[in-house]
Kinemage of the C-alpha trace (Angstrom):
@kinemage 1
@onewidth
@group {chain A} dominant
@subgroup {mainchain}
@vectorlist {calphas} color= white
{ca met a 1} P -45.925 -29.420 -67.486
{ca his a 2} L -44.831 -27.463 -64.751
{ca ala a 3} L -46.525 -24.849 -62.547
{ca pro a 4} L -45.428 -21.312 -62.772
{ca met a 5} L -43.010 -20.181 -59.969
{ca cys a 6} L -43.803 -17.181 -57.999
{ca thr a 7} L -40.684 -14.664 -58.576
{ca his a 8} L -40.045 -11.397 -56.337
{ca thr a 9} L -41.163 -9.253 -59.424
{ca asp a 10} L -44.306 -11.629 -59.887
{ca thr a 11} L -44.958 -10.813 -56.208
{ca gln a 12} L -44.703 -7.296 -56.362
{ca thr a 13} L -46.964 -7.233 -59.540
{ca his a 14} L -49.654 -9.862 -57.983
{ca ser a 15} L -50.081 -11.376 -61.866
{ca his a 16} L -48.305 -15.042 -61.542
{ca cys a 17} L -49.106 -16.362 -57.965
{ca asn a 18} L -52.541 -17.707 -56.852
{ca arg a 19} L -52.168 -19.679 -54.004
{ca pro a 20} L -55.199 -20.603 -51.553
{ca asn a 21} L -55.099 -19.426 -47.780
{ca gln a 22} L -51.998 -17.514 -48.587
{ca lys a 23} L -51.570 -13.829 -47.365
{ca val a 24} L -49.292 -11.303 -48.781
{ca val a 25} L -48.333 -8.495 -46.383
{ca val a 26} L -46.233 -5.684 -47.939
{ca val a 27} L -43.983 -3.996 -45.285
{ca ser a 28} L -41.862 -0.696 -46.107
{ca gly a 29} L -42.178 -1.404 -49.721
{ca gly a 30} L -41.158 -5.210 -49.209
{ca val a 31} L -43.786 -8.339 -49.249
{ca met a 32} L -43.286 -10.818 -46.275
{ca ser a 33} L -44.562 -14.240 -46.839
{ca leu a 34} L -45.996 -15.720 -43.596
{ca gln a 35} L -47.628 -18.947 -42.623
{ca ser a 36} L -51.335 -19.520 -42.274
{ca gln a 37} L -53.409 -17.271 -39.966
{ca thr a 38} L -53.790 -20.046 -37.307
{ca glu a 39} L -49.865 -20.930 -37.453
{ca met a 40} L -49.358 -16.831 -36.823
{ca ala a 41} L -51.666 -16.694 -33.999
{ca ala a 42} L -50.407 -19.611 -32.181
{ca gly a 43} L -46.321 -18.753 -32.425
{ca ser a 44} L -45.947 -15.082 -32.964
{ca leu a 45} L -47.953 -13.497 -30.322
{ca pro a 46} L -45.841 -15.213 -27.424
{ca val a 47} L -42.743 -13.903 -28.700
{ca val a 48} L -44.097 -10.559 -29.139
{ca ser a 49} L -45.918 -10.467 -25.813
{ca leu a 50} L -42.167 -11.019 -24.370
{ca arg a 51} L -40.683 -8.457 -26.165
{ca leu a 52} L -43.157 -6.384 -25.210
{ca trp a 53} L -43.182 -6.966 -21.476
{ca thr a 54} L -39.387 -6.574 -21.355
{ca phe a 55} L -39.413 -3.401 -22.946
{ca leu a 56} L -41.738 -2.162 -20.352
{ca val a 57} L -39.693 -3.482 -17.739
{ca ile a 58} L -36.723 -1.633 -19.003
{ca ser a 59} L -38.487 1.244 -19.855
{ca thr a 60} L -39.832 1.626 -16.043
{ca thr a 61} L -36.402 0.858 -14.630
{ca ala a 62} L -34.859 3.448 -16.328
{ca ala a 63} L -37.490 5.999 -15.723
{ca gly a 64} L -37.446 5.128 -12.249
{ca leu a 65} L -33.142 5.593 -12.397
{ca asn a 66} L -33.628 8.754 -14.052
{ca leu a 67} L -36.217 9.836 -12.096
{ca glu a 68} L -34.378 9.199 -8.811
{ca gly a 69} L -31.189 11.084 -10.501
{ca glu a 70} L -33.273 14.112 -11.260
{ca leu a 71} L -34.585 14.304 -7.517
{ca val a 72} L -30.944 13.902 -6.197
{ca lys a 73} L -30.346 16.930 -8.804
{ca asp a 74} L -33.195 19.208 -7.910
{ca leu a 75} L -32.290 18.377 -3.896
{ca met a 76} L -29.030 19.427 -4.470
{ca ile a 77} L -29.465 22.629 -5.926
{ca gly a 78} L -28.654 25.597 -3.782
{ca tyr a 79} L -28.332 23.013 -1.029
{ca asn a 80} L -25.566 24.161 1.517
{ca lys a 81} L -24.075 21.729 3.635
{ca asn a 82} L -22.557 23.873 5.732
{ca val a 83} L -25.802 25.392 7.246
{ca arg a 84} L -27.487 23.443 9.539
{ca pro a 85} L -31.585 22.642 8.942
{ca met a 86} L -33.520 25.158 10.250
{ca glu a 87} L -37.130 25.773 9.003
{ca lys a 88} L -37.837 28.568 11.323
{ca ser a 89} L -35.799 30.764 13.323
{ca gly a 90} L -34.738 29.572 16.837
{ca asp a 91} L -35.508 25.808 15.523
{ca ile a 92} L -33.503 23.074 17.403
{ca thr a 93} L -32.410 20.000 15.427
{ca lys a 94} L -32.671 17.333 17.227
{ca val a 95} L -30.215 14.335 16.815
{ca thr a 96} L -30.581 10.633 18.042
{ca val a 97} L -27.523 8.476 19.047
{ca lys a 98} L -27.419 4.785 19.330
{ca met a 99} L -24.132 2.550 19.324
{ca thr a 100} L -23.633 -1.094 18.403
{ca leu a 101} L -20.396 -3.098 19.709
{ca thr a 102} L -19.198 -5.637 17.202
{ca asn a 103} L -15.886 -6.148 18.871
{ca leu a 104} L -14.093 -5.084 22.157
{ca ile a 105} L -10.250 -5.418 20.486
{ca ser a 106} L -8.268 -4.863 23.420
{ca leu a 107} L -7.400 -2.712 26.504
{ca asn a 108} L -3.954 -1.395 26.643
{ca glu a 109} L -3.131 -0.976 30.357
{ca lys a 110} L 0.110 0.532 30.050
{ca glu a 111} L -1.196 3.245 27.587
{ca glu a 112} L -4.870 3.238 29.453
{ca ala a 113} L -6.336 3.013 26.070
{ca leu a 114} L -9.625 1.251 24.822
{ca thr a 115} L -9.809 -0.135 21.483
{ca thr a 116} L -13.417 -1.052 20.193
{ca ser a 117} L -15.009 -1.519 16.808
{ca val a 118} L -18.570 0.117 16.510
{ca trp a 119} L -21.065 1.222 14.414
{ca ile a 120} L -22.453 4.636 15.076
{ca glu a 121} L -26.328 5.177 14.491
{ca met a 122} L -27.580 8.898 13.915
{ca gln a 123} L -30.571 10.141 12.964
{ca trp a 124} L -32.168 13.948 11.974
{ca cys a 125} L -34.029 15.289 9.881
{ca asp a 126} L -33.672 18.073 7.334
{ca tyr a 127} L -36.735 19.678 5.704
{ca arg a 128} L -34.413 20.571 2.319
{ca leu a 129} L -34.255 16.993 1.862
{ca arg a 130} L -37.910 16.128 1.604
{ca trp a 131} L -40.167 15.798 -1.251
{ca asp a 132} L -43.336 14.609 -0.146
{ca gln a 133} L -44.968 18.121 -0.044
{ca pro a 134} L -45.327 20.373 -3.439
{ca pro a 135} L -43.885 21.107 -5.569
{ca arg a 136} L -41.800 18.223 -5.498
{ca ser a 137} L -44.443 15.653 -4.704
{ca ala a 138} L -46.316 16.077 -8.064
{ca leu a 139} L -43.129 15.461 -9.707
{ca tyr a 140} L -41.429 12.752 -7.475
{ca gly a 141} L -44.542 11.365 -5.654
{ca asn a 142} L -43.797 7.965 -6.887
{ca leu a 143} L -40.756 7.847 -5.112
{ca thr a 144} L -41.926 6.060 -1.682
{ca ser a 145} L -38.830 4.444 -0.673
{ca gln a 146} L -35.689 5.755 0.687
{ca met a 147} L -33.170 7.026 -1.273
{ca arg a 148} L -29.247 6.949 -0.668
{ca ile a 149} L -27.404 10.090 -1.007
{ca pro a 150} L -23.370 10.508 -0.491
{ca ser a 151} L -23.470 11.604 3.246
{ca lys a 152} L -20.029 14.420 2.314
{ca ser a 153} L -22.923 16.001 0.247
{ca ile a 154} L -25.125 16.836 3.073
{ca trp a 155} L -25.220 18.283 6.279
{ca leu a 156} L -23.872 16.242 9.149
{ca pro a 157} L -24.118 16.929 12.945
{ca asp a 158} L -20.157 16.677 13.524
{ca ile a 159} L -20.994 14.175 16.649
{ca ile a 160} L -17.045 13.062 17.415
{ca leu a 161} L -15.648 10.907 20.451
{ca glu a 162} L -14.622 13.463 22.767
{ca asn a 163} L -12.372 11.420 24.953
{ca asn a 164} L -10.248 10.061 21.657
{ca val a 165} L -6.175 9.182 22.648
{ca asp a 166} L -5.343 8.812 18.954
{ca gly a 167} L -6.443 12.402 17.327
{ca lys a 168} L -8.582 10.684 14.827
{ca phe a 169} L -12.102 12.201 15.310
{ca glu a 170} L -13.577 10.870 12.051
{ca val a 171} L -15.605 7.391 11.446
{ca ala a 172} L -13.945 4.968 9.412
{ca met a 173} L -15.913 5.336 6.239
{ca tyr a 174} L -18.390 8.066 5.211
{ca cys a 175} L -20.891 5.742 3.816
{ca asn a 176} L -24.168 6.912 2.097
{ca ala a 177} L -27.054 8.240 4.140
{ca leu a 178} L -30.485 6.975 3.692
{ca val a 179} L -33.163 9.785 3.111
{ca ser a 180} L -36.774 9.337 3.501
{ca pro a 181} L -39.675 11.306 1.801
{ca asp a 182} L -40.297 13.209 4.632
{ca gly a 183} L -36.378 14.748 4.861
{ca cys a 184} L -35.333 12.503 7.858
{ca val a 185} L -31.812 11.152 7.678
{ca tyr a 186} L -30.662 7.623 8.820
{ca trp a 187} L -26.851 7.366 8.889
{ca leu a 188} L -24.802 4.435 10.254
{ca pro a 189} L -21.117 4.575 9.559
{ca pro a 190} L -18.779 2.297 11.096
{ca ala a 191} L -15.859 3.364 13.223
{ca ile a 192} L -12.589 1.891 15.479
{ca tyr a 193} L -12.143 3.814 18.362
{ca arg a 194} L -9.365 4.223 20.720
{ca ser a 195} L -10.760 5.884 23.744
{ca ala a 196} L -9.319 7.018 27.185
{ca cys a 197} L -9.924 4.631 30.036
{ca ser a 198} L -8.419 4.853 33.614
{ca ile a 199} L -6.989 1.991 34.870
{ca thr a 200} L -7.428 1.108 38.400
{ca val a 201} L -4.621 -1.342 39.057
{ca asn a 202} L -5.030 -2.034 42.861
{ca tyr a 203} L -6.550 -5.626 42.441
{ca phe a 204} L -4.652 -6.468 39.181
{ca pro a 205} L -4.816 -8.894 37.761
{ca phe a 206} L -8.321 -9.860 39.340
{ca asp a 207} L -9.626 -6.441 38.624
{ca trp a 208} L -12.657 -4.784 36.427
{ca gln a 209} L -12.572 -1.229 35.054
{ca asn a 210} L -15.014 1.379 34.107
{ca cys a 211} L -14.458 2.767 30.615
{ca ser a 212} L -16.555 5.189 28.863
{ca met a 213} L -16.979 6.546 25.248
{ca val a 214} L -18.113 10.188 25.383
{ca phe a 215} L -19.732 11.103 22.347
{ca arg a 216} L -20.604 15.367 21.931
{ca ser a 217} L -21.002 17.850 18.753
{ca gln a 218} L -17.863 19.640 18.163
{ca ser a 219} L -19.585 22.490 16.038
{ca tyr a 220} L -23.186 23.027 17.592
{ca asn a 221} L -24.333 23.896 21.519
{ca ala a 222} L -27.597 22.980 22.866
{ca asn a 223} L -29.213 25.820 21.371
{ca glu a 224} L -28.440 24.453 18.246
{ca ile a 225} L -28.795 20.691 18.300
{ca leu a 226} L -30.325 18.044 20.989
{ca leu a 227} L -28.256 15.286 21.632
{ca val a 228} L -30.776 12.221 22.711
{ca leu a 229} L -30.506 8.600 22.574
{ca thr a 230} L -32.502 6.584 20.232
{ca glu a 231} L -36.042 5.397 20.963
{ca glu a 232} L -37.498 1.973 20.177
{ca asp a 233} L -41.083 0.971 21.215
{ca asn a 234} L -41.065 4.424 23.003
{ca gln a 235} L -38.433 3.594 25.085
{ca pro a 236} L -35.083 4.936 25.234
{ca val a 237} L -32.233 2.566 24.147
{ca glu a 238} L -30.105 2.914 27.249
{ca trp a 239} L -27.598 0.775 26.577
{ca val a 240} L -24.950 -0.336 24.170
{ca val a 241} L -26.644 -2.554 21.570
{ca ile a 242} L -24.746 -6.120 21.345
{ca asp a 243} L -25.840 -8.460 18.447
{ca pro a 244} L -24.690 -12.046 19.524
{ca glu a 245} L -24.200 -13.143 16.057
{ca ala a 246} L -21.924 -10.445 15.050
{ca phe a 247} L -20.287 -9.732 17.925
{ca thr a 248} L -16.437 -11.112 18.737
{ca glu a 249} L -15.869 -11.726 22.213
{ca asn a 250} L -12.667 -10.518 24.081
{ca gly a 251} L -10.062 -13.346 25.264
{ca glu a 252} L -8.989 -11.185 28.091
{ca trp a 253} L -12.292 -9.226 28.997
{ca ile a 254} L -15.911 -9.802 29.846
{ca ile a 255} L -18.327 -7.377 29.484
{ca lys a 256} L -20.931 -7.078 32.925
{ca his a 257} L -22.453 -3.797 32.130
{ca arg a 258} L -23.035 -1.657 29.248
{ca pro a 259} L -25.410 1.334 30.237
{ca ala a 260} L -25.878 4.443 27.953
{ca lys a 261} L -26.811 7.944 29.339
{ca lys a 262} L -26.902 11.778 28.206
{ca leu a 263} L -25.447 13.831 30.652
{ca ile a 264} L -25.737 17.229 31.144
{ca asn a 265} L -22.919 19.298 32.859
{ca lys a 266} L -24.328 22.119 34.771
{ca arg a 267} L -20.909 23.557 34.765
{ca tyr a 268} L -21.233 24.882 31.657
{ca thr a 269} L -24.130 26.749 29.893
{ca lys a 270} L -26.405 26.193 26.760
{ca asp a 271} L -23.924 28.062 24.673
{ca glu a 272} L -20.958 25.897 25.069
{ca leu a 273} L -20.163 22.628 23.665
{ca glu a 274} L -19.543 20.899 26.792
{ca tyr a 275} L -23.236 21.542 28.381
{ca gln a 276} L -24.568 17.797 26.724
{ca glu a 277} L -23.089 14.697 25.808
{ca val a 278} L -24.021 10.993 25.565
{ca val a 279} L -22.158 8.580 27.231
{ca phe a 280} L -21.517 4.987 26.701
{ca phe a 281} L -20.129 3.187 29.483
{ca leu a 282} L -18.589 -0.535 29.386
{ca ile a 283} L -18.201 -1.849 32.946
{ca ile a 284} L -15.429 -5.181 32.213
{ca gln a 285} L -13.966 -7.645 34.202
{ca arg a 286} L -10.750 -9.480 33.432
{ca lys a 287} L -9.985 -13.061 32.788
{ca pro a 288} L -7.319 -13.746 35.533
{ca leu a 289} L -6.578 -17.691 33.830
{ca phe a 290} L -3.492 -16.156 31.867
{ca tyr a 291} L -1.621 -14.262 34.764
{ca val a 292} L -2.571 -17.286 36.978
{ca ile a 293} L -1.174 -19.774 35.067
{ca asn a 294} L 2.100 -17.781 33.745
{ca ile a 295} L 2.920 -15.431 36.538
{ca ile a 296} L 1.303 -16.162 39.842
{ca val a 297} L 1.813 -19.880 40.066
{ca pro a 298} L 5.544 -19.999 38.963
{ca cys a 299} L 5.868 -17.071 41.153
{ca val a 300} L 4.487 -18.941 44.353
{ca leu a 301} L 6.278 -22.236 43.320
{ca ile a 302} L 9.814 -20.487 42.950
{ca ser a 303} L 9.052 -18.513 46.337
{ca ser a 304} L 8.243 -21.647 48.200
{ca leu a 305} L 11.481 -22.958 47.598
{ca gly a 306} L 13.071 -20.811 49.896
{ca leu a 307} L 11.667 -22.142 52.843
{ca leu a 308} L 13.522 -25.325 52.099
{ca val a 309} L 16.794 -23.345 52.855
{ca tyr a 310} L 15.840 -24.163 56.739
{ca phe a 311} L 15.846 -27.974 56.210
{ca leu a 312} L 19.855 -27.739 55.101
{ca pro a 313} L 22.067 -28.232 58.074
{ca ala a 314} L 23.903 -25.207 59.783
{ca lys a 315} L 27.271 -25.969 58.375
{ca ala a 316} L 25.757 -25.535 54.756
{ca gly a 317} L 25.768 -21.901 54.990
{ca gly a 318} L 27.202 -21.174 51.999
{ca gln a 319} L 24.691 -23.342 49.922
{ca lys a 320} L 21.969 -21.378 51.515
{ca cys a 321} L 22.886 -18.402 50.652
{ca thr a 322} L 23.282 -19.450 46.986
{ca val a 323} L 20.106 -21.217 47.259
{ca ser a 324} L 18.211 -17.692 48.684
{ca ile a 325} L 19.801 -15.265 46.255
{ca met a 326} L 19.135 -17.297 42.926
{ca ile a 327} L 15.272 -17.277 44.331
{ca leu a 328} L 15.666 -13.669 44.534
{ca leu a 329} L 16.837 -12.972 41.255
{ca ala a 330} L 13.940 -15.264 39.777
{ca gln a 331} L 11.480 -12.790 41.860
{ca thr a 332} L 13.163 -9.878 40.553
{ca val a 333} L 12.533 -11.205 36.682
{ca phe a 334} L 8.589 -11.443 37.753
{ca leu a 335} L 8.406 -7.894 39.206
{ca ile a 336} L 10.027 -6.589 35.977
{ca leu a 337} L 7.388 -8.487 34.042
{ca ile a 338} L 4.273 -7.005 36.341
{ca ala a 339} L 6.297 -3.435 35.659
{ca lys a 340} L 6.028 -3.669 32.104
{ca lys a 341} L 2.262 -4.411 32.255
{ca val a 342} L 0.397 -1.838 34.554
{ca pro a 343} L 0.757 1.605 33.949
{ca glu a 344} L 3.145 3.936 35.403
{ca thr a 345} L 1.380 5.038 38.221
{ca ser a 346} L 2.173 6.057 42.019
{ca gln a 347} L -1.573 5.944 43.028
{ca ala a 348} L -1.565 2.592 43.859
{ca val a 349} L 0.553 -0.546 43.758
{ca pro a 350} L -1.278 -3.701 42.080
{ca leu a 351} L -2.193 -7.027 44.088
{ca ile a 352} L 0.623 -8.838 42.281
{ca gly a 353} L 3.288 -6.303 43.020
{ca lys a 354} L 2.373 -6.570 46.424
{ca tyr a 355} L 2.800 -10.375 46.767
{ca val a 356} L 6.087 -10.250 44.760
{ca val a 357} L 7.229 -7.861 47.035
{ca phe a 358} L 6.112 -9.711 50.271
{ca val a 359} L 7.942 -12.989 48.915
{ca met a 360} L 11.210 -10.820 48.230
{ca ser a 361} L 11.124 -9.672 51.701
{ca val a 362} L 10.561 -13.412 52.974
{ca thr a 363} L 13.690 -14.327 50.704
{ca ile a 364} L 15.635 -11.723 52.032
{ca ile a 365} L 14.820 -12.309 55.660
{ca val a 366} L 16.203 -15.602 54.628
{ca val a 367} L 19.176 -14.351 52.981
{ca met a 368} L 20.065 -12.386 56.101
{ca asn a 369} L 19.277 -15.225 58.522
{ca cys a 370} L 21.857 -17.728 56.784
{ca val a 371} L 24.532 -14.609 56.549
{ca ile a 372} L 24.163 -14.175 60.396
{ca val a 373} L 24.159 -18.067 61.398
{ca leu a 374} L 27.401 -18.469 58.970
{ca asn a 375} L 29.065 -15.482 60.386
{ca val a 376} L 28.356 -16.552 64.281
{ca ser a 377} L 29.100 -20.284 63.940
{ca leu a 378} L 32.316 -19.567 62.257
{ca arg a 379} L 33.517 -17.638 65.492
{ca ser a 380} L 35.773 -18.382 68.122
{ca pro a 381} L 36.699 -16.898 71.634
{ca asn a 382} L 40.241 -16.531 70.695
{ca thr a 383} L 38.773 -13.732 68.086
{ca his a 384} L 35.492 -12.592 69.177
{ca met a 385} L 34.115 -11.692 72.703
{ca leu a 386} L 30.333 -11.129 73.813
{ca thr a 387} L 30.321 -7.588 74.496
{ca asn a 388} L 28.428 -6.191 77.327
{ca lys a 389} L 25.886 -4.471 75.100
{ca ser a 390} L 25.067 -7.746 73.200
{ca arg a 391} L 25.093 -9.876 76.672
{ca lys a 392} L 22.721 -7.280 78.177
{ca ile a 393} L 20.466 -7.779 74.959
{ca leu a 394} L 20.314 -11.538 75.005
{ca leu a 395} L 20.341 -12.260 78.593
{ca asn a 396} L 18.182 -9.318 79.897
{ca ile a 397} L 16.015 -7.327 77.412
{ca val a 398} L 15.079 -10.467 74.838
{ca pro a 399} L 14.293 -12.752 77.917
{ca arg a 400} L 11.791 -10.095 79.635
{ca val a 401} L 10.167 -9.693 75.998
{ca leu a 402} L 9.942 -13.104 75.315
{ca arg a 403} L 8.768 -13.674 79.192
{ca met a 404} L 11.187 -15.949 80.004
{ca gln a 405} L 12.407 -16.645 83.343
{ca met a 406} L 15.408 -18.326 84.851
{ca arg a 407} L 14.998 -20.960 87.133
{ca leu a 408} L 16.758 -20.468 90.815
{ca trp a 409} L 19.268 -23.482 91.240
{ca ala a 410} L 18.484 -25.203 94.657
{ca pro a 411} L 20.818 -27.982 95.449
{ca thr a 412} L 19.055 -31.170 96.697
{ca phe a 413} L 21.472 -33.280 98.871
{ca pro a 414} L 19.613 -36.650 98.638
{ca gly a 415} L 19.319 -36.726 94.868
{ca arg a 416} L 22.393 -34.807 94.061
{ca arg a 417} L 24.163 -36.504 90.613
{ca arg a 418} L 27.544 -35.060 90.706
{ca ser a 419} L 28.771 -36.946 87.580
{ca ser a 420} L 25.454 -35.227 85.513
{ca leu a 421} L 26.248 -32.282 86.706
{ca gly a 422} L 29.790 -32.048 86.131
{ca leu a 423} L 29.426 -33.275 82.802
{ca ile a 424} L 26.888 -30.934 81.530
{ca thr a 425} L 29.038 -28.111 83.199
{ca lys a 426} L 32.406 -29.522 81.386
{ca ala a 427} L 30.299 -29.709 78.176
{ca glu a 428} L 29.159 -26.215 78.391
{ca glu a 429} L 32.786 -25.053 79.136
{ca tyr a 430} L 33.891 -26.964 76.040
{ca val a 431} L 31.015 -25.596 73.824
{ca met a 432} L 32.017 -21.826 75.144
{ca lys a 433} L 35.758 -21.953 74.755
{ca thr a 434} L 35.668 -23.928 71.277
{ca ala a 435} L 34.990 -22.017 68.001
{ca arg a 436} L 32.743 -23.843 65.461
{ca ser a 437} L 34.975 -23.907 62.794
{ca glu a 438} L 36.973 -26.354 65.160
{ca leu a 439} L 33.816 -28.520 65.575
{ca met a 440} L 33.579 -28.675 62.009
{ca phe a 441} L 37.036 -29.588 60.995
{ca ser a 442} L 37.510 -31.947 63.787
{ca lys a 443} L 40.290 -34.212 61.731
{ca leu a 444} L 42.199 -31.210 61.903
{ca arg a 445} L 41.984 -30.635 65.454
{ca glu a 446} L 42.494 -34.405 66.233
{ca arg a 447} L 45.729 -33.995 64.523
{ca glu a 448} L 46.829 -31.520 66.778
{ca gly a 449} L 46.070 -33.457 69.655
{ca leu a 450} L 43.471 -30.506 71.343
{ca met a 451} L 39.933 -32.325 70.884
{ca lys a 452} L 41.117 -35.452 72.205
{ca ala a 453} L 42.499 -34.087 75.438
{ca ala a 454} L 39.398 -31.671 76.030
{ca leu a 455} L 37.002 -34.464 75.649
{ca glu a 456} L 39.260 -36.764 78.001
{ca lys a 457} L 38.862 -34.241 80.847
{ca ile a 458} L 34.907 -33.764 80.391
{ca his a 459} L 34.404 -37.391 80.832
{ca ser a 460} L 36.722 -40.320 81.186
{ca gly a 461} L 34.168 -42.739 79.590
{ca leu a 462} L 34.804 -41.049 76.027
{ca asp a 463} L 36.724 -43.660 73.954
{ca gly a 464} L 37.169 -41.804 71.207
{ca gly a 465} L 38.008 -37.985 70.779
{ca thr a 466} L 35.319 -37.001 68.307
{ca ala a 467} L 32.001 -34.710 68.745
{ca gln a 468} L 30.071 -37.785 67.917
{ca asp a 469} L 31.722 -39.502 71.129
{ca leu a 470} L 30.444 -36.232 72.967
{ca arg a 471} L 26.701 -36.425 71.470
{ca ala a 472} L 26.933 -40.356 72.713
{ca ser a 473} L 28.157 -39.416 76.116
{ca leu a 474} L 25.289 -37.141 76.441
{ca ala a 475} L 22.768 -39.711 75.246
{ca gln a 476} L 23.806 -42.328 78.004
{ca ala a 477} L 23.451 -39.149 80.754
{ca ser a 478} L 20.606 -38.924 83.185
{ca pro a 479} L 16.938 -38.590 81.543
{ca glu a 480} L 16.692 -34.451 82.475
{ca val a 481} L 20.018 -34.521 80.508
{ca arg a 482} L 18.783 -36.245 77.646
{ca gln a 483} L 15.392 -34.493 77.553
{ca cys a 484} L 17.181 -31.043 77.613
{ca val a 485} L 19.284 -32.143 74.612
{ca ala a 486} L 16.416 -33.478 72.784
{ca ser a 487} L 14.715 -30.217 73.378
{ca cys a 488} L 17.256 -28.103 72.331
{ca lys a 489} L 17.704 -29.900 68.997
{ca his a 490} L 13.667 -30.111 68.340
{ca ile a 491} L 13.791 -26.100 68.827
{ca ala a 492} L 17.078 -25.718 66.581
{ca gln a 493} L 15.614 -27.795 63.862
{ca ser a 494} L 11.492 -26.831 64.139
{ca leu a 495} L 11.343 -23.254 65.065
{ca his a 496} L 12.659 -21.404 61.800
{ca pro a 497} L 11.122 -23.534 59.250
{ca ser a 498} L 7.650 -23.419 61.462
{ca ala a 499} L 8.020 -19.478 61.533
{ca met a 500} L 8.438 -19.111 57.899
{ca val a 501} L 6.178 -21.313 56.374
{ca leu a 502} L 3.491 -20.005 58.638
{ca ser a 503} L 4.311 -16.307 57.223
{ca phe a 504} L 4.766 -17.597 53.692
{ca phe a 505} L 1.320 -19.126 53.832
{ca leu a 506} L -0.635 -16.501 55.746
{ca gly a 507} L 0.652 -13.605 53.654
{ca thr a 508} L 0.095 -15.845 50.396
{ca val a 509} L -3.515 -16.401 51.257
{ca gly a 510} L -4.151 -12.985 52.795
{ca ile a 511} L -3.178 -11.150 49.656
{ca phe a 512} L -4.844 -13.258 46.983
{ca leu a 513} L -8.006 -13.204 49.293
{ca thr a 514} L -8.264 -9.768 49.104
{ca gly a 515} L -8.655 -9.951 45.093
{ca his a 516} L -11.314 -12.564 45.522
{ca phe a 517} L -13.672 -9.749 47.170
{ca asn a 518} L -13.074 -7.253 44.430
{ca gln a 519} L -15.991 -8.018 42.208
{ca pro a 520} L -17.672 -5.655 39.567
{ca pro a 521} L -21.192 -4.162 41.186
{ca ser a 522} L -24.228 -5.746 40.826
{ca val a 523} L -25.915 -2.650 39.007
{ca pro a 524} L -23.748 0.174 36.802
{ca phe a 525} L -24.595 3.052 38.755
{ca pro a 526} L -24.433 3.114 42.662
{ca gly a 527} L -28.229 4.048 44.061
{ca asp a 528} L -29.750 2.891 40.769
{ca ser a 529} L -31.170 -0.333 40.634
{ca arg a 530} L -32.054 -0.483 37.067
{ca leu a 531} L -29.527 -2.812 34.692
{ca tyr a 532} L -29.808 -0.743 31.935
{ca leu a 533} L -30.569 -3.605 29.398
{ca pro a 534} L -33.249 -4.682 26.781
{ca pro a 535} L -36.287 -6.047 28.717
{ca thr a 536} L -36.961 -8.797 26.420
{ca lys a 537} L -33.320 -9.720 25.036
{ca asn a 538} L -31.334 -12.538 25.979
{ca asn a 539} L -28.444 -10.950 27.621
{ca thr a 540} L -26.019 -14.696 27.985
{ca ile a 541} L -23.121 -12.641 26.659
{ca asp a 542} L -22.682 -10.617 29.272
{ca glu a 543} L -22.995 -13.133 31.899
């Protein structure tokens, strides 16, 4: 009734199963039932091909990795990293150098140290690391790309920053070196350097500085290695490379020039390490806005308050001294702030320091003037007398220096004005005999009955006995007397303010105008018209 079923035993003996279009494949002693021949060709071949290609790729990659590893082991056999690569006796190893600036971190004026973040590119050829010639070319000829080798495992030219200030001569990280089949080594380590930079403080904060980074080999002289600048397109890279996309601009300094040069020191011989060196220059200009807003403008405004002292009345001598001394103390604070910023040098005085000293001198003169006026105004003929020496200086020497001449008095009988001359004479006599302090304290003098009696002797038309009545009487005198009084009053009120305002203005403009003319040079080196910049590269970062 039922068709016989094919068991495992039956399949092995081929006695009970007889199915058309069916193949039986015996694999390793077992029998595998497959689909028809058409189905096998359509479904199994892509899977087998994918697996085959995967196996080939993995095998090739593993073989390449194994081959590169074998090459590294082969190159390091008998390799001495302390020996300079010299294929023949007397050969000089050529080392090319290029510097890429990524960040001008800071310039510490106090310590005279420039901090920069750079990449130092060095290239040289080591014949011991090449594999493009027999016998290595027969084994590793398929490796045509560069190979990475730890830099501490191969010879290095020991190029260091000679003018560093922190004692760190090494780079920040010993990254891998790229080795070409011809044995040429390319090494690009990053570094953060602190180099010495002599600060010129003459025009601080409107100054510019010329800093340099000097590189030389600390182990090999000019007879062993040759330091040169890297060449690109058959032209030496005589500038510090700056990538605008990777460069971080400094908030205080702007780079004006960035040349590079190889220098030969004729004072030394080729056997000395100092004979050759590669120098990278950074000519930078300060952005003075911070100091203008935070130091210069407040200092100018505070110092200008000292001129207001002359607009106070003479009797306010104590208030004049108080205001002047407070301004002097504020200027001292600014001077301390400046001293903390600039280096401790006696070679020059910074521009802003000159200005602070100038305004302090003006303020001291104002204080001295206030003290003298206060001292003289409170004197009395009863306590002080004009000495002969002072009389000679004030009445003889000073008028001749000022080209002043005293008019000789010639009486004119027709136009005699006895009342006016008598009034002037009596007024002068009263002022000379009366102390300034007595005029200030009029109420006290009125109580003692002194002032009223004196004023009545001067002119009988004075109803009151005060100084105001005296001024009113002088105002009613002849036109000559009124003109004389007005002139004296104008001179007393405007002589000192005008002189001090003019001195303050001219001194301020003159000092800061010198900083305006202190501009960096148009070319990096005097007498050399070249700019030491890439010929086709946009250098907007330096503008």
